[in-house]
C-alpha angles and dihedrals in degrees: 000000000000096000095067090047092050091047090050094051093046094044095048093046091054103034095049127199095293100063122074129219100181102171145008109313093012138270099331100024096251097107090233125129135182088228119108106234117200119241091231133028114235136164088256097056103038119092098205144336125210135176114248124221092246145337123299139158103204121120115251118247125208131210128168098332096323128109119205125195140152131239131179141226101195094184091056092040092234139127120205123213104209126197116203130185106250094216100046107017089233115151109249095183144326129213119202116213124194109230103174124213119339134195101225135188108239091248095049138073138199092258095062101107116093116230123232121220140187135165095296111014142052115199122199122180136191138163130226103156095308124046111259127189128188115201116195123187124219 
């Protein structure tokens, strides 16, 4: 679970609040950014570090100074969509979604799908026998 968090800290510190990363692999799907990402994460080159409410393996997405990512609470059968401030790491809000029972691969979790975001919508998807999509405004 530490790799996504390290990626998040490194990515946010180098992309800044002005650039967007609205979906998996970035704006155009290539996984390339104009940001200069350091070869190693150190206390000197990270912008912030915050504990998350649970594990997750989704990629973070960024829109207008906000970072969105998912975490899970497997015992409660929920996934949380968390919105963080890109400059400070402060939690702006979190939305808890009920996801029911999943059949999971032993290396996966219910917070694996990467959200997609634009100016007015955040889309989060998951599958539990029938495709489900949660659309959140704002």
